[in-house]
C-alpha positions as CSV (number, residue, x, y, z in Angstrom):
1,M,90.7,-9.7,7.5
2,T,87.1,-10.4,8.6
3,L,85.5,-11.5,11.9
4,E,84.9,-15.2,12.2
5,R,81.2,-16.0,12.1
6,V,80.4,-18.5,14.9
7,Y,76.7,-18.8,14.5
8,S,74.0,-18.2,11.9
9,G,70.3,-18.6,12.8
10,K,67.0,-17.8,11.4
11,V,67.4,-14.1,12.0
12,R,70.8,-13.5,13.7
13,D,74.4,-14.0,12.7
14,I,77.1,-13.9,15.4
15,Y,80.7,-13.1,15.0
16,D,83.7,-13.5,17.4
17,A,84.8,-9.9,18.1
18,G,87.7,-11.0,20.4
19,D,88.4,-10.1,24.0
20,G,85.4,-11.9,25.3
21,L,83.1,-10.0,23.0
22,L,80.6,-11.0,20.2
23,L,79.1,-9.0,17.4
24,M,75.4,-9.9,17.1
25,V,73.9,-8.9,13.7
26,A,70.1,-9.0,13.3
27,S,69.2,-9.6,9.6
28,D,65.9,-8.7,7.9
29,R,65.1,-12.4,7.5
30,I,61.7,-13.4,8.7
31,S,60.4,-16.8,9.6
32,A,57.0,-18.3,10.3
33,F,56.0,-21.9,11.0
34,D,59.7,-22.7,11.4
35,R,60.5,-21.7,7.8
36,V,62.5,-18.7,6.7
37,F,61.0,-16.8,3.8
38,A,63.1,-15.7,0.8
39,E,62.0,-12.1,1.0
40,P,63.4,-9.9,3.8
41,V,61.4,-7.3,5.6
42,P,63.3,-4.0,5.3
43,D,64.7,-2.6,8.5
44,K,63.3,-5.5,10.6
45,G,66.8,-6.2,12.0
46,R,67.2,-2.5,12.9
47,V,63.9,-2.6,14.8
48,L,64.9,-5.6,16.8
49,T,68.3,-4.0,17.7
50,A,66.7,-0.7,18.5
51,M,64.1,-2.3,20.8
52,T,66.7,-4.4,22.6
53,A,68.9,-1.4,23.2
54,F,65.9,0.6,24.5
55,W,64.9,-2.2,27.0
56,S,68.5,-2.8,28.1
57,G,68.4,0.7,29.5
58,E,65.0,0.4,31.0
59,L,65.9,-2.9,32.8
60,A,69.4,-1.9,33.9
61,E,68.6,-1.7,37.6
62,L,66.9,-5.1,37.5
63,A,69.7,-7.2,36.1
64,P,72.8,-6.7,33.9
65,T,72.5,-7.3,30.2
66,H,75.2,-8.4,27.8
67,L,75.0,-5.3,25.7
68,V,78.1,-3.2,25.4
69,T,77.3,-0.8,22.6
70,V,75.3,-0.3,19.3
71,D,77.6,2.5,18.1
72,P,79.4,1.3,14.9
73,A,82.3,3.5,15.7
74,S,83.1,1.3,18.7
75,F,83.0,-2.0,16.8
76,P,86.2,-3.8,15.8
77,R,87.7,-2.5,12.6
78,E,87.1,-5.8,10.9
79,A,83.4,-5.4,11.3
80,A,83.4,-2.9,8.4
81,E,83.7,-6.0,6.1
82,I,80.1,-7.0,7.1
83,A,77.6,-5.5,4.7
84,D,74.7,-3.3,5.9
85,L,75.8,-3.5,9.5
86,T,74.8,-0.1,10.9
87,G,71.9,-0.1,13.2
88,R,71.4,-3.8,13.2
89,A,74.4,-4.9,15.2
90,M,75.2,-5.1,18.9
91,L,78.6,-5.6,20.5
92,V,77.9,-7.8,23.5
93,R,79.8,-9.7,26.2
94,R,80.1,-13.4,25.8
95,A,77.9,-15.4,28.2
96,E,77.5,-19.0,29.3
97,M,73.9,-19.3,28.1
98,L,71.3,-21.2,30.1
99,P,70.0,-24.2,28.2
100,V,66.3,-23.2,28.5
101,E,63.9,-20.7,27.0
102,L,62.5,-18.5,29.8
103,I,58.9,-17.6,28.9
104,V,56.6,-15.3,31.0
105,R,52.9,-15.3,30.2
106,G,50.5,-12.6,31.3
107,Y,47.6,-13.5,29.0
108,L,46.1,-16.7,27.7
109,S,47.2,-17.1,24.1
110,G,49.0,-19.5,21.7
111,S,50.0,-22.9,23.1
112,A,48.9,-21.9,26.6
113,W,45.4,-21.3,25.3
114,K,45.3,-24.6,23.5
115,E,46.5,-26.4,26.7
116,Y,43.9,-24.6,28.8
117,Q,41.1,-25.6,26.4
118,R,42.2,-29.3,26.8
119,S,42.9,-29.5,30.5
120,G,42.2,-26.2,32.3
121,T,45.9,-25.9,33.0
122,V,48.8,-23.7,31.8
123,H,52.2,-25.5,31.7
124,G,50.6,-28.2,33.8
125,V,49.5,-25.7,36.5
126,E,45.8,-25.4,37.2
127,V,44.5,-21.9,36.7
128,A,41.1,-20.2,37.2
129,P,38.2,-21.8,35.3
130,G,36.0,-20.0,32.8
131,L,38.8,-18.0,31.0
132,E,38.6,-17.2,27.4
133,E,41.2,-16.7,24.7
134,S,43.3,-13.6,25.4
135,S,42.1,-13.4,29.0
136,A,44.5,-11.9,31.5
137,L,45.9,-14.5,33.9
138,E,45.5,-13.8,37.6
139,R,49.3,-13.3,37.8
140,P,52.1,-13.6,35.2
141,M,53.4,-17.2,34.9
142,F,56.9,-18.4,34.4
143,T,56.8,-21.2,31.9
144,P,60.2,-22.5,30.7
145,S,60.8,-24.7,27.7
146,T,63.7,-26.6,26.1
147,K,65.8,-25.0,23.4
148,A,65.2,-27.1,20.3
149,T,67.9,-27.1,17.7
150,E,65.2,-28.3,15.2
151,G,61.5,-28.2,15.3
152,H,59.5,-26.8,18.3
153,D,60.7,-26.2,21.8
154,I,59.1,-28.5,24.4
155,N,57.5,-27.1,27.6
156,I,59.0,-28.3,30.8
157,S,57.9,-27.9,34.4
158,Y,59.6,-25.6,36.9
159,E,60.9,-28.8,38.7
160,Q,62.5,-29.9,35.4
161,C,64.0,-26.4,35.0
162,E,65.5,-26.8,38.5
163,E,67.0,-30.1,37.5
164,L,68.6,-28.5,34.4
165,L,69.9,-25.3,36.1
166,G,70.1,-26.1,39.8
167,A,67.6,-24.7,42.3
168,D,69.4,-21.5,43.0
169,V,70.0,-20.5,39.3
170,A,66.4,-21.5,38.4
171,A,65.0,-19.4,41.2
172,R,67.1,-16.4,40.3
173,A,66.2,-16.8,36.6
174,R,62.5,-16.9,37.5
175,E,62.9,-13.8,39.7
176,I,64.7,-11.8,36.9
177,C,62.2,-12.8,34.2
178,L,59.1,-12.1,36.2
179,A,60.4,-8.7,37.3
180,A,61.5,-7.8,33.8
181,Y,58.1,-8.8,32.3
182,A,56.3,-6.8,35.0
183,L,58.4,-3.7,34.3
184,G,58.1,-4.0,30.6
185,A,54.4,-4.8,30.6
186,A,53.6,-1.8,32.8
187,H,55.7,0.5,30.6
188,A,54.1,-0.8,27.4
189,R,50.6,-0.7,28.8
190,G,51.1,3.0,29.6
191,R,51.8,3.5,25.9
192,G,48.8,1.5,24.6
193,I,50.4,-1.9,24.0
194,I,49.8,-5.1,25.9
195,I,52.7,-7.5,26.2
196,A,50.8,-10.8,26.3
197,D,53.9,-13.0,26.7
198,T,57.6,-12.9,26.1
199,K,60.7,-15.1,25.9
200,F,63.9,-14.2,27.7
201,E,67.3,-15.7,27.4
202,L,69.7,-15.5,30.3
203,G,73.4,-16.2,30.5
204,V,76.2,-16.1,33.1
205,I,78.7,-13.3,32.8
206,N,81.4,-13.0,35.5
207,G,79.4,-15.3,37.8
208,E,76.2,-13.3,37.5
209,L,73.0,-13.9,35.5
210,A,72.5,-11.4,32.8
211,I,69.7,-10.8,30.3
212,C,71.0,-11.7,26.8
213,D,70.0,-11.8,23.2
214,E,66.9,-9.8,22.1
215,I,64.7,-8.3,24.8
216,L,61.0,-7.7,24.6
217,T,60.9,-7.4,20.8
218,P,58.1,-8.2,18.4
219,D,60.0,-11.4,17.5
220,S,60.2,-12.6,21.1
221,S,56.9,-11.3,22.4
222,R,53.2,-11.0,21.6
223,F,52.4,-7.2,21.4
224,W,48.7,-6.4,21.3
225,A,47.0,-3.0,20.7
226,A,45.4,-2.3,24.1
227,D,42.4,-0.5,22.7
228,A,41.6,-3.5,20.5
229,W,42.1,-6.2,23.1
230,Q,39.0,-8.1,24.1
231,P,38.9,-11.5,25.9
232,G,37.3,-14.1,23.7
233,T,39.0,-12.9,20.5
234,T,42.4,-13.2,18.9
235,A,43.9,-9.8,19.6
236,P,45.5,-7.8,16.7
237,S,49.3,-7.9,17.1
238,F,52.4,-5.8,16.3
239,D,54.5,-8.6,14.9
240,K,54.7,-11.0,11.9
241,Q,51.0,-11.7,12.0
242,P,50.5,-10.4,8.4
243,V,53.0,-13.0,7.3
244,R,51.2,-15.8,9.2
245,D,47.8,-14.8,8.0
246,W,48.9,-14.5,4.4
247,A,50.8,-17.8,4.5
248,E,47.7,-19.6,6.0
249,S,45.5,-18.2,3.2
250,T,47.7,-19.6,0.4
251,G,47.2,-23.3,1.3
252,W,51.0,-23.7,1.8
253,D,51.8,-27.1,3.4
254,K,54.3,-25.5,5.8
255,Q,56.8,-28.2,4.9
256,S,58.1,-27.2,1.5
257,A,59.8,-23.9,0.7
258,P,57.5,-21.0,1.4
259,P,55.7,-19.3,-1.5
260,P,56.9,-15.8,-2.6
261,M,55.6,-13.1,-0.2
262,P,53.7,-10.2,-1.8
263,A,55.0,-6.7,-1.5
264,E,52.0,-5.5,0.4
265,V,52.5,-8.2,3.1
266,I,56.1,-7.2,3.4
267,A,55.2,-3.5,3.8
268,A,52.4,-4.2,6.3
269,T,54.9,-6.3,8.4
270,R,57.5,-3.6,8.4
271,D,54.9,-1.0,9.5
272,R,53.9,-3.1,12.5
273,Y,57.5,-3.6,13.6
274,V,58.3,0.1,13.3
275,S,55.0,1.1,15.0
276,A,55.8,-1.2,17.9
277,Y,59.2,0.4,18.5
278,E,58.0,4.0,18.2
279,Q,54.9,3.5,20.4
280,I,56.8,1.7,23.2
281,S,60.0,3.7,23.1
282,G,58.5,7.2,22.3
283,L,61.4,7.6,19.9
284,S,61.4,8.1,16.1
285,F,62.7,5.2,14.2
286,S,64.0,7.5,11.5
287,Q,66.6,8.7,14.0
288,W,68.0,5.2,14.6
289,W,71.4,4.2,13.3
290,G,71.4,3.5,9.6
291,V,67.7,4.1,8.9
292,S,68.1,7.2,6.8
293,E,70.9,5.6,4.8
294,A,68.8,2.5,4.2
295,S,65.9,4.5,2.9
296,Q,68.1,6.1,0.3
297,R,69.2,2.8,-1.2
């Protein structure tokens, strides 16, 4: 008997674990430009899980999270039927997820930088003139967006967020996300990494908003090396940037199936993910669940 898979996304597969619980499994799949590449990045799913577990502990006093355990011994017996599970799975509480992406930006990058160049605004809000790419914003900004089932998410105003969630829930969501970003960014900066922006997902569990899904990972955030950060430039990042840079260099049209990814790009990407985890957490990735076993295969 196996657990029923209730969702399969670009990276995660989710299984019904019974008793109001889900088993979230982070694969090694990697996507860029809304396309999933055929080649996995070894241990990427374990990094995402390890990072989320770390931040769940760090943010525990701010807000509850949905995480129950990452210990495979505590998973349902049927989970043993799922291949290569150890270290990449979280047993979590079911939540009624909010229908918006909750993004916090501390620096001017990505779509926010493009908007600022056009109009001097970020998410429709006027900000200080004369800023450059990668500049720090005067204060972190809460910039929600829709959750698109296909294609790109669409930025929405805070007022539209209130219409979707209700004023009280929107205000509490903003409070949690800004506080979580501030705590995470301060911790990471002390370890030499800038969290330029990040995406949170919140859900309601037992009538209370909880932080769900992945938390402050290289997939949901822009991590920059603090010693290489300089306004006016595109900062080096601890994420899938090697994949993006290589894909751009191939002339791929970003509509057809991605070209085969070279081994050196895969290795460079894995190194960045592992480095981000170790630098931020202060822990050795080699000690994480399943890593030593994976390296022996």
